[in-house]
N, CA, C and O of each residue as an XYZ file, in Angstrom:
604
protein
N     -34.761     -7.585     -8.388
C     -35.084     -7.732     -6.764
C     -34.564     -9.292     -6.335
O     -34.703    -10.366     -6.920
N     -33.951     -8.965     -5.145
C     -33.366    -10.185     -4.550
C     -34.153    -10.577     -3.254
O     -34.010     -9.762     -2.344
N     -34.977    -11.682     -2.969
C     -35.601    -11.973     -1.875
C     -34.539    -12.476     -0.542
O     -33.334    -12.562     -0.779
N     -34.919    -12.706      0.460
C     -33.851    -12.727      1.689
C     -33.464    -13.981      1.758
O     -32.487    -14.139      2.490
N     -34.028    -15.275      1.079
C     -33.058    -16.308      0.943
C     -32.406    -16.449     -0.452
O     -32.092    -17.550     -0.906
N     -32.239    -15.407     -1.040
C     -31.430    -15.560     -2.434
C     -32.473    -15.748     -4.032
O     -32.087    -15.958     -5.182
N     -33.848    -15.571     -3.493
C     -34.199    -15.843     -4.847
C     -34.537    -14.619     -5.626
O     -34.649    -13.508     -5.108
N     -34.670    -14.832     -6.699
C     -34.946    -13.518     -7.961
C     -36.645    -13.247     -7.783
O     -37.559    -14.033     -8.033
N     -36.706    -12.025     -7.325
C     -38.297    -11.546     -7.156
C     -38.546    -11.041     -8.265
O     -39.748    -10.855     -8.453
N     -37.619    -10.630     -9.394
C     -38.113     -9.749    -10.659
C     -37.792     -8.207    -10.579
O     -37.079     -7.631     -9.757
N     -38.421     -7.743    -11.524
C     -37.885     -6.250    -11.782
C     -39.347     -5.757    -10.742
O     -40.420     -6.360    -10.711
N     -39.045     -4.716    -10.088
C     -40.382     -4.439     -9.387
C     -40.082     -2.741     -9.304
O     -38.966     -2.301     -9.582
N     -41.105     -1.934     -8.929
C     -40.960     -0.663     -8.520
C     -40.753     -0.636     -7.142
O     -40.946     -1.556     -6.347
N     -40.288      0.650     -6.889
C     -39.333      0.874     -5.709
C     -40.542      0.695     -4.420
O     -40.262      0.096     -3.382
N     -41.946      1.327     -4.679
C     -42.550      1.673     -3.742
C     -43.009      0.159     -3.627
O     -43.201     -0.197     -2.464
N     -43.215     -0.764     -4.563
C     -43.956     -2.197     -4.153
C     -42.758     -2.652     -3.648
O     -43.105     -3.069     -2.542
N     -41.349     -2.878     -3.759
C     -40.327     -3.488     -3.387
C     -40.105     -3.021     -1.465
O     -39.638     -3.800     -0.634
N     -40.450     -1.993     -1.252
C     -40.598     -1.569     -0.025
C     -41.843     -1.905      0.608
O     -41.909     -2.129      1.817
N     -42.714     -1.943     -0.071
C     -43.730     -2.562      0.881
C     -43.596     -4.099      1.194
O     -43.915     -4.521      2.306
N     -43.155     -4.878      0.274
C     -42.800     -6.508      0.361
C     -41.870     -6.014      1.721
O     -42.502     -5.935      2.775
N     -40.645     -5.731      1.754
C     -39.750     -5.133      2.941
C     -40.350     -5.329      4.364
O     -40.075     -6.102      5.281
N     -41.149     -4.472      4.227
C     -41.929     -4.235      5.578
C     -42.804     -5.051      5.815
O     -43.063     -5.280      6.996
N     -43.608     -5.816      4.650
C     -44.331     -6.787      5.224
C     -43.431     -8.094      5.835
O     -43.916     -8.895      6.635
N     -42.545     -8.144      5.509
C     -41.382     -9.553      6.177
C     -40.663     -8.625      7.224
O     -39.749     -9.177      7.836
N     -40.879     -7.517      7.487
C     -40.045     -6.978      8.915
C     -38.468     -6.995      8.551
O     -37.699     -7.588      9.308
N     -38.011     -6.376      7.449
C     -36.747     -6.566      6.933
C     -36.644     -5.220      6.345
O     -37.651     -4.545      6.132
N     -35.195     -4.723      6.020
C     -34.665     -3.506      4.803
C     -34.753     -3.960      3.772
O     -34.592     -5.155      3.523
N     -35.110     -2.819      2.726
C     -34.750     -2.798      1.254
C     -33.337     -2.530      1.197
O     -33.141     -1.440      1.733
N     -32.237     -3.061      0.771
C     -31.065     -2.414      0.715
C     -30.499     -2.658     -0.594
O     -30.587     -3.788     -1.073
N     -29.884     -1.654     -1.270
C     -29.559     -1.492     -2.784
C     -28.179     -1.879     -2.782
O     -27.261     -1.223     -2.288
N     -28.081     -3.067     -3.409
C     -26.653     -3.881     -3.574
C     -26.047     -3.375     -4.854
O     -24.912     -2.963     -4.613
N     -26.259     -3.290     -5.694
C     -25.668     -2.726     -6.768
C     -25.977     -1.471     -7.723
O     -26.106     -1.496     -8.947
N     -26.084     -0.106     -6.652
C     -26.901      0.979     -7.650
C     -26.409      1.181     -9.420
O     -27.350      1.228    -10.212
N     -25.473      1.255     -9.800
C     -24.547      1.195    -11.020
C     -25.320      0.347    -11.637
O     -25.898      1.041    -12.473
N     -25.704     -0.775    -11.747
C     -26.369     -1.572    -12.647
C     -27.955     -1.105    -13.131
O     -28.718     -0.432    -12.439
N     -28.234     -1.629    -14.470
C     -29.078     -1.220    -14.719
C     -30.406     -2.324    -15.059
O     -30.462     -2.743    -16.215
N     -31.302     -2.722    -14.221
C     -31.991     -1.607    -13.305
C     -31.446     -1.581    -12.073
O     -31.356     -2.755    -11.713
N     -30.928     -0.675    -11.023
C     -30.174     -1.126     -9.867
C     -30.938     -2.564     -9.136
O     -32.125     -2.889     -9.098
N     -29.486     -3.355     -8.500
C     -30.167     -4.423     -7.899
C     -30.413     -4.122     -6.351
O     -29.601     -3.571     -5.608
N     -31.859     -4.647     -5.950
C     -31.732     -4.112     -4.337
C     -31.969     -6.022     -3.917
O     -32.151     -6.984     -4.663
N     -31.831     -5.895     -2.098
C     -32.030     -7.163     -1.538
C     -32.819     -6.626     -0.221
O     -32.638     -5.590      0.419
N     -33.732     -7.651     -0.036
C     -34.530     -7.633      1.347
C     -33.451     -8.498      2.227
O     -33.023     -9.602      1.890
N     -33.097     -7.799      3.400
C     -32.809     -8.159      4.485
C     -32.362     -7.372      5.507
O     -32.337     -6.142      5.469
N     -31.999     -8.075      6.448
C     -31.900     -7.055      7.894
C     -30.507     -6.444      7.684
O     -29.446     -7.029      7.465
N     -30.734     -5.249      7.792
C     -29.619     -3.948      7.422
C     -28.847     -4.293      8.417
O     -27.760     -3.744      8.235
N     -28.838     -5.110      9.670
C     -27.697     -4.958     10.877
C     -26.837     -6.136     10.083
O     -25.641     -5.990      9.830
N     -27.496     -7.170      9.768
C     -26.659     -8.345      9.505
C     -25.933     -8.335      8.185
O     -25.057     -9.173      7.967
N     -26.410     -7.006      6.894
C     -25.761     -6.771      5.740
C     -24.651     -5.928      6.215
O     -23.659     -6.118      5.512
N     -24.435     -4.986      7.237
C     -23.461     -3.977      7.814
C     -22.428     -5.077      8.287
O     -21.405     -5.166      7.608
N     -22.583     -5.998      9.460
C     -21.868     -7.116      9.615
C     -21.261     -8.042      8.768
O     -20.128     -8.463      9.004
N     -21.904     -8.393      7.814
C     -21.375     -9.210      6.849
C     -20.040     -8.708      6.003
O     -18.928     -9.229      5.921
N     -20.606     -7.414      5.361
C     -19.706     -6.325      5.173
C     -18.303     -5.908      5.983
O     -17.207     -5.836      5.428
N     -18.472     -5.726      6.972
C     -17.432     -5.558      7.738
C     -16.603     -6.550      7.928
O     -15.387     -6.371      7.999
N     -17.221     -7.817      8.044
C     -16.471     -9.130      8.333
C     -15.568     -9.290      6.920
O     -14.345     -9.385      6.813
N     -16.468     -9.288      6.015
C     -15.385     -9.454      4.627
C     -14.069     -8.224      4.550
O     -12.895     -8.420      4.237
N     -14.611     -7.168      4.879
C     -13.215     -6.261      5.165
C     -12.301     -6.858      6.118
O     -11.104     -6.876      5.833
N     -12.580     -7.195      6.871
C     -11.485     -7.673      8.135
C     -10.784     -8.741      7.551
O      -9.620     -8.883      7.925
N     -11.246     -9.547      6.692
C     -10.699    -10.842      6.131
C      -9.754    -10.254      5.180
O      -8.605    -10.693      5.217
N     -10.013     -9.423      4.415
C      -9.369     -8.849      3.608
C      -8.310     -8.376      3.889
O      -7.213     -8.707      3.438
N      -8.523     -7.651      4.574
C      -7.275     -7.193      5.587
C      -6.096     -7.934      6.220
O      -4.935     -7.596      6.451
N      -6.737     -8.976      6.407
C      -5.745     -9.942      7.038
C      -4.625    -10.464      5.821
O      -3.455    -10.790      6.023
N      -5.167    -10.445      4.839
C      -4.361    -11.237      3.604
C      -3.315    -10.363      3.294
O      -2.271    -10.819      2.828
N      -3.486     -8.923      3.530
C      -2.743     -8.322      2.979
C      -1.436     -7.718      3.784
O      -1.639     -7.009      4.770
N      -0.140     -7.998      3.366
C       1.090     -7.515      4.274
C       1.626     -5.852      3.836
O       1.893     -5.356      2.741
N       1.633     -5.309      5.184
C       1.936     -4.091      5.510
C       3.195     -3.953      4.810
O       4.076     -4.752      5.130
N       3.496     -2.947      3.762
C       4.916     -2.634      3.529
C       5.476     -1.722      4.280
O       5.043     -0.570      4.247
N       6.665     -2.113      5.186
C       7.207     -0.763      5.384
C       8.233     -0.096      4.709
O       8.674     -0.594      3.674
N       8.766      1.162      5.224
C       9.844      1.754      4.400
C      10.962      1.939      5.708
O      10.846      2.627      6.722
N      12.035      1.087      5.286
C      13.070      1.324      6.163
C      13.873      2.233      5.968
O      13.882      2.702      4.830
N      14.767      2.770      6.926
C      15.707      4.250      6.433
C      17.098      3.590      6.704
O      17.300      2.928      7.722
N      17.970      3.783      5.823
C      19.230      3.809      6.016
C      20.160      4.711      5.349
O      20.322      4.773      4.130
N      21.088      5.789      6.715
C      21.813      7.123      6.423
C      22.782      6.453      6.095
O      22.959      5.277      6.414
N      23.555      7.174      5.382
C      25.003      7.037      4.869
C      25.720      8.489      4.736
O      25.117      9.399      4.167
N      26.656      8.631      5.123
C      27.551      9.709      5.233
C      28.607     10.197      4.015
O      29.287      9.250      3.623
N      28.836     11.219      3.465
C      29.812     11.336      2.939
C      31.278     10.893      3.241
O      32.007     10.268      2.471
N      31.503     11.216      4.173
C      32.918     10.339      4.858
C      32.752      8.891      5.276
O      33.650      8.260      5.834
N      31.509      8.374      4.968
C      31.449      7.066      5.769
C      32.381      5.828      5.139
O      32.393      5.498      3.953
N      32.884      5.437      5.837
C      34.215      4.149      5.046
C      33.603      3.081      4.425
O      32.412      2.792      4.535
N      34.657      2.340      3.593
C      34.020      1.342      2.881
C      33.567      0.143      3.497
O      32.581     -0.447      3.055
N      34.183     -0.250      4.443
C      33.527     -1.369      5.578
C      32.112     -0.947      5.894
O      31.120     -1.570      5.515
N      32.094      0.145      6.609
C      30.962      0.676      7.200
C      29.783      0.848      6.347
O      28.645      0.984      6.794
N      30.180      0.834      4.747
C      28.989      1.085      3.577
C      28.546     -0.301      3.171
O      27.546     -0.484      2.476
N      29.374     -1.343      3.657
C      29.285     -2.541      3.301
C      28.293     -3.198      4.109
O      27.486     -3.994      3.629
N      28.334     -2.875      5.361
C      27.382     -3.075      6.387
C      25.967     -2.884      6.291
O      24.998     -3.621      6.476
N      26.181     -1.188      5.806
C      25.160     -0.873      5.480
C      24.073     -1.404      4.687
O      22.868     -1.468      4.932
N      24.960     -1.881      3.376
C      24.061     -2.558      2.228
C      23.741     -3.765      2.828
O      22.575     -4.126      2.665
N      24.594     -4.615      3.594
C      24.081     -6.109      3.848
C      22.731     -5.839      4.736
O      21.840     -6.675      4.588
N      22.496     -4.802      5.608
C      21.181     -4.365      6.565
C      20.155     -4.115      5.136
O      19.125     -4.783      5.050
N      20.453     -3.289      4.232
C      19.386     -2.850      3.359
C      18.575     -4.594      2.536
O      17.473     -4.966      2.136
N      20.090     -5.208      2.682
C      19.588     -6.339      1.578
C      18.960     -7.190      2.599
O      18.295     -8.073      2.057
N      18.925     -7.257      4.270
C      18.205     -7.933      4.948
C      16.847     -7.443      4.721
O      16.023     -8.210      4.221
N      16.426     -5.868      5.134
C      15.292     -5.142      4.914
C      14.500     -5.632      3.204
O      13.349     -6.046      3.064
N      15.330     -5.461      2.308
C      14.987     -6.354      0.961
C      14.007     -7.530      1.562
O      12.786     -7.491      1.713
N      14.994     -8.660      1.876
C      14.365     -9.993      1.759
C      13.309     -9.795      2.639
O      12.328    -10.440      2.268
N      13.100     -9.108      3.744
C      11.767     -9.228      4.451
C      10.615     -8.699      3.828
O       9.470     -8.759      4.278
N      11.022     -8.111      2.636
C       9.674     -7.901      1.808
C       9.543     -6.079      1.866
O       8.708     -5.462      1.204
N      10.318     -5.576      2.580
C      10.301     -4.031      2.975
C      11.077     -3.051      1.898
O      11.973     -3.433      1.145
N      10.633     -1.916      1.964
C      11.338     -0.983      1.026
C      12.280     -0.362      1.867
O      12.007     -0.195      3.056
N      13.698      0.115      1.244
C      14.651      0.636      2.037
C      14.621      2.011      1.224
O      14.554      2.055     -0.005
N      14.698      3.522      2.355
C      14.963      4.437      1.906
C      16.197      4.937      2.045
O      16.322      5.142      3.253
N      17.307      5.289      1.419
C      18.652      5.729      1.428
C      18.708      7.188      1.473
O      18.169      7.914      0.638
N      19.539      7.682      2.718
C      19.633      8.915      2.673
C      21.089      9.248      2.711
O      21.858      8.539      3.362
N      21.451     10.153      2.135
C      22.952     10.749      2.443
C      22.767     11.959      2.763
O      22.172     12.721      2.001
N      23.139     12.262      3.688
C      23.100     13.914      4.537
C      24.651     14.713      3.946
O      25.717     14.111      3.815
N      24.479     15.848      3.718
C      26.037     16.327      3.269
C      25.818     17.697      4.178
O      24.880     18.432      3.869
N      26.588     18.015      5.185
C      27.134     18.881      5.908
C      27.913     20.001      5.413
O      28.760     19.710      4.568
N      27.812     21.204      5.751
C      28.723     22.109      5.831
C      29.792     22.110      4.221
O      29.102     22.365      3.234
N      30.683     21.965      4.036
C      31.535     21.986      3.074
C      31.276     20.490      1.925
O      31.658     20.280      0.773
N      30.734     19.945      2.572
C      30.427     18.520      1.727
C      29.256     18.868      0.469
O      28.801     18.195     -0.456
N      29.061     20.098      0.889
C      27.651     20.351      0.027
C      28.401     21.187     -1.550
O      27.804     21.586     -2.550
N      29.719     21.215     -1.267
C      30.215     21.847     -2.549
C      30.772     20.536     -3.028
O      31.686     20.855     -3.789
N      30.703     19.387     -2.983
C      31.239     18.295     -4.033
C      29.647     17.686     -3.831
O      29.377     17.011     -2.838
N      28.932     17.904     -4.566
C      27.695     16.840     -4.335
C      27.962     16.079     -5.751
O      27.140     15.168     -5.849
N      28.804     16.135     -6.854
C      29.195     15.066     -7.942
C      29.705     14.040     -6.970
O      29.108     12.965     -6.925
N      30.702     14.238     -6.214
C      31.317     13.246     -5.627
C      30.761     12.606     -4.986
O      31.030     11.405     -4.961
N      29.775     13.128     -4.216
C      28.612     12.318     -2.893
C      27.486     11.387     -3.811
O      26.876     10.376     -3.463
N      27.456     12.116     -5.098
C      26.708     11.238     -5.689
C      27.043     10.080     -6.416
O      26.369      9.075     -6.642
N      28.310     10.407     -6.779
C      29.089      8.995     -6.979
C      29.224      7.935     -6.104
O      29.101      6.727     -6.310
N      29.546      8.669     -4.902
C      29.686      7.639     -3.986
C      28.492      6.747     -3.410
O      28.592      5.658     -2.844
N      26.887      7.763     -3.806
C      25.890      7.071     -3.338
C      25.448      6.000     -4.319
O      24.716      5.070     -3.979
N      26.061      6.215     -5.922
C      25.583      5.314     -6.666
C      26.543      4.120     -6.169
O      25.982      3.035     -6.018
N      27.819      4.184     -5.917
C      28.606      2.929     -5.347
C      27.820      2.409     -4.451
O      27.434      1.256     -4.646
N      27.479      2.975     -3.500
C      26.787      2.153     -2.413
C      25.231      1.481     -2.840
O      24.780      0.531     -2.200
N      24.579      2.017     -3.845
C      23.314      1.234     -4.436
C      24.056     -0.264     -5.205
O      23.436     -1.320     -5.331
N      25.072     -0.110     -5.523
C      25.428     -1.117     -6.407
C      26.177     -2.442     -5.682
O      26.289     -3.590     -6.110
N      26.682     -1.797     -4.323
C      26.830     -2.622     -3.490
C      25.779     -3.849     -2.795
O      26.122     -4.885     -2.226
N      24.391     -3.330     -3.063
C      23.469     -4.106     -2.643
C      23.043     -5.157     -3.548
O      22.277     -4.775     -4.433
N      23.358     -6.409     -3.545
C      23.830     -7.469     -4.020
C      22.296     -8.270     -4.432
O      22.442     -9.022     -5.395
N      21.281     -8.246     -4.033
C      19.983     -8.733     -4.038
C      19.367     -7.665     -5.316
O      19.602     -6.485     -5.578
N      18.288     -8.921     -6.080
C      18.300     -7.781     -7.255
C      16.994     -6.723     -6.585
O      16.269     -7.041     -5.641
N      16.940     -5.534     -7.282
C      16.486     -4.658     -6.572
C      16.000     -3.643     -7.815
O      16.541     -3.662     -8.921
N      14.841     -2.712     -7.439
C      14.336     -1.499     -8.336
C      14.644     -0.276     -7.575
O      14.517     -0.126     -6.360
N      15.151      0.753     -8.614
C      14.844      2.011     -7.690
C      13.867      2.387     -7.968
O      13.764      2.809     -9.119
N      12.674      2.431     -7.084
C      11.378      3.134     -6.967
C      11.368      4.591     -7.441
O      10.497      4.905     -8.252
N      12.215      5.485     -7.035
C      12.594      6.883     -6.999
C      14.553      6.749     -7.057
O      15.374      6.498     -6.174
N      14.681      7.027     -8.406
C      16.453      7.427     -8.392
C      16.776      8.451     -7.628
O      15.950      9.322     -7.357
N      17.837      8.471     -7.251
C      18.905      9.303     -6.215
C      18.020     10.914     -6.704
O      18.029     11.442     -7.816
N      17.468     11.288     -5.714
C      16.828     12.700     -5.994
C      17.966     13.773     -5.393
O      18.876     13.344     -4.683
N      17.883     14.873     -5.647
C      18.919     15.954     -5.344
C      18.535     16.924     -4.279
O      17.934     17.874     -4.780
N      18.672     17.022     -2.973
C      17.790     17.690     -2.097
C      18.868     18.816     -1.437
O      20.083     18.680     -1.585
N      18.432     19.643     -0.890
C      19.199     20.749     -0.385
C      20.401     20.368      0.619
O      21.431     21.029      0.751
N      20.100     19.263      1.253
C      21.468     18.679      1.934
C      21.780     17.372      1.699
O      22.269     16.544      2.468
N      21.412     17.260      0.431
C      22.212     15.677      0.251
C      21.037     15.068     -0.944
O      20.303     15.670     -1.728
N      21.302     13.195     -0.595
C      20.426     12.649     -1.973
C      19.423     12.103     -1.015
O      19.420     12.246      0.208
N      18.558     11.443     -1.772
C      17.541     10.332     -0.954
C      17.503      9.518     -2.308
O      17.861     10.073     -3.346
N      17.027      8.068     -2.306
C      16.531      7.156     -3.034
C      15.705      6.183     -2.363
O      15.873      5.816     -1.200
N      14.701      5.737     -3.243
C      13.901      4.436     -2.342
C      14.076      3.133     -3.212
O      14.142      3.140     -4.442
N      14.133      2.155     -2.514
C      14.780      0.812     -3.261
C      14.022     -0.403     -3.159
O      14.416     -0.920     -2.114
N      12.949     -1.305     -3.794
C      12.453     -2.180     -3.301
C      13.133     -3.740     -4.329
O      13.905     -3.855     -5.280
N      12.390     -4.631     -3.544
C      13.179     -6.354     -4.140
C      11.924     -6.315     -5.691
O      10.739     -6.033     -5.872
N      13.276     -6.857     -6.638
C      12.796     -6.814     -7.659
C      11.793     -7.917     -7.961
O      11.221     -7.949     -9.051
């Protein structure tokens, strides 16, 4: 058991700890329930909740939100347009985002999935920044999809 000023009060029975907390006008808070014996602290519960939420807010500020940006290419998209999309993907990767690349196939294009996959892989090679395929090209009923992130 820990007192309100951080001093160690030793191992106490629960009823004794509750009595001491009530005498001081504070609450008994279980800090580490999995420890043997469990660790409790005497303090104001409102203050405890505020400090815990404040710590979570500070922790949240340090985390960068990673977005998944999307790029869609087509089976008949020209070489120059693919290069433009590749540069766009590189820009997203440099910003620390992941890139989801979609290739939609329509109508008769679905009959040529092997050629479409070849073009999809050529597009992935056009991305010059070192990258990792988080999910390799997956075949969908209407095309292919892959997720790329910066190495």
